[in-house]
C-alpha positions in Angstrom: 0.0 0.5 -0.1 2.7 2.7 0.7 4.8 1.5 -2.5 0.9 2.3 -4.2 1.0 5.7 -2.2 4.3 7.1 -3.4 4.2 6.4 -6.4 1.5 8.5 -7.0 2.6 10.9 -5.5 5.6 11.1 -8.0 3.4 10.7 -10.9 1.3 13.8 -9.7 4.6 15.2 -9.0 5.6 14.8 -12.4 2.1 16.0 -14.5 2.2 19.1 -12.4 5.8 19.6 -12.7 5.2 19.6 -17.1 2.3 21.9 -16.6 4.8 24.2 -14.4 7.2 24.2 -17.5 5.0 23.8 -19.9 3.0 26.8 -19.2 6.2 29.3 -18.9 7.4 27.4 -21.8 5.0 27.9 -24.2 5.9 31.0 -26.2 9.1 29.2 -27.8 9.4 29.5 -30.7 10.8 26.1 -32.3 12.8 26.7 -35.7 13.1 24.2 -38.8 16.6 23.6 -39.8 16.1 22.4 -42.2 13.2 22.7 -45.1 12.0 21.3 -47.6 11.9 23.8 -50.7 12.0 20.8 -53.3 10.8 17.4 -54.6 11.9 14.9 -57.7 9.6 11.7 -57.9 10.3 9.1 -59.5 8.7 5.1 -58.3 9.2 4.8 -55.1 11.3 7.0 -54.3 12.2 10.9 -54.5 15.3 13.9 -54.1 14.9 15.6 -51.7 16.4 19.7 -51.4 16.5 20.7 -48.4 18.1 24.6 -47.4 19.1 24.5 -44.3 18.8 27.4 -41.9 21.5 27.4 -39.2 20.3 31.0 -37.0 20.6 34.5 -37.7 25.2 33.9 -37.2 25.3 31.4 -40.2 24.3 31.4 -44.0 22.1 28.9 -46.1 22.9 25.8 -47.0 21.1 23.3 -49.5 21.8 19.1 -48.8 20.3 17.1 -51.4 18.8 13.7 -50.5 18.0 10.5 -52.1 14.7 9.5 -49.7 13.0 5.6 -50.4 10.4 4.2 -47.8 11.4 1.0 -46.1 8.3 0.7 -43.5 5.8 2.5 -43.4 6.7 5.9 -41.5 10.6 5.6 -42.1 12.2 6.0 -44.4 16.1 5.5 -45.7 18.4 8.4 -46.3 21.5 9.1 -48.0 22.8 12.6 -48.9 24.6 12.7 -51.8 25.8 16.8 -51.9 25.2 19.5 -49.9 26.6 23.3 -50.6 27.0 26.6 -47.8 26.1 29.9 -49.1 23.4 29.3 -51.6 19.8 29.4 -51.1 19.2 26.2 -54.4 19.5 24.1 -56.6 17.3 23.0 -59.3 17.3 20.1 -60.6 16.2 17.4 -62.8 16.4 13.9 -63.6 19.0 12.6 -66.4 18.5 8.4 -66.3 16.2 6.1 -64.0 19.6 6.4 -61.5 21.5 10.0 -62.8 20.5 13.9 -61.6 21.9 16.6 -63.6 22.6 19.8 -61.6 20.7 22.5 -63.7 21.5 25.3 -61.4 22.8 26.6 -58.8 21.6 29.5 -56.5 24.5 31.5 -54.3 23.4 34.0 -51.8 25.7 36.2 -53.6 27.8 36.8 -56.5 31.3 36.9 -54.5 30.1 33.4 -52.9 29.7 32.1 -56.1 32.9 33.5 -57.6 34.8 32.3 -54.7 33.7 28.9 -55.0 34.1 28.6 -58.3 38.0 29.2 -57.7 38.2 26.5 -55.6 38.0 23.3 -58.4 34.8 22.6 -57.6 33.3 18.8 -57.5 29.6 20.1 -57.9 29.2 22.1 -60.2 26.1 23.2 -62.1 25.9 20.0 -65.5 27.3 17.9 -63.2 25.9 14.1 -63.8 25.4 12.7 -59.9 24.9 9.1 -59.4 22.0 8.4 -56.9 22.6 4.5 -55.8 
């Protein structure tokens, strides 16, 4: 009987603490770090372009991922590439297992110039194997 009493007191304490913290932190806004901006679908898989946002002290970047359903509610994800100082990237399917980068939209012309000086691997016109 005493164990049940302590158990109920603990549960009540957790509920009260949760209610207090819920009221206190009610106005906190959660920022979505990865914003889905484009999706290319093919069969049951997708190529998804995400814009990442690290907050006020960082610039935008993009992550391009291959996503395929595994089980209901579960995806197999694989990063194909990512770029910093980039707002968007335009892609299309070149073949069933290859995507083509049509355009890379940098956040400023200076970042494009700096990026191209370094002989980058990811450039416009590049074909990337998905599998």
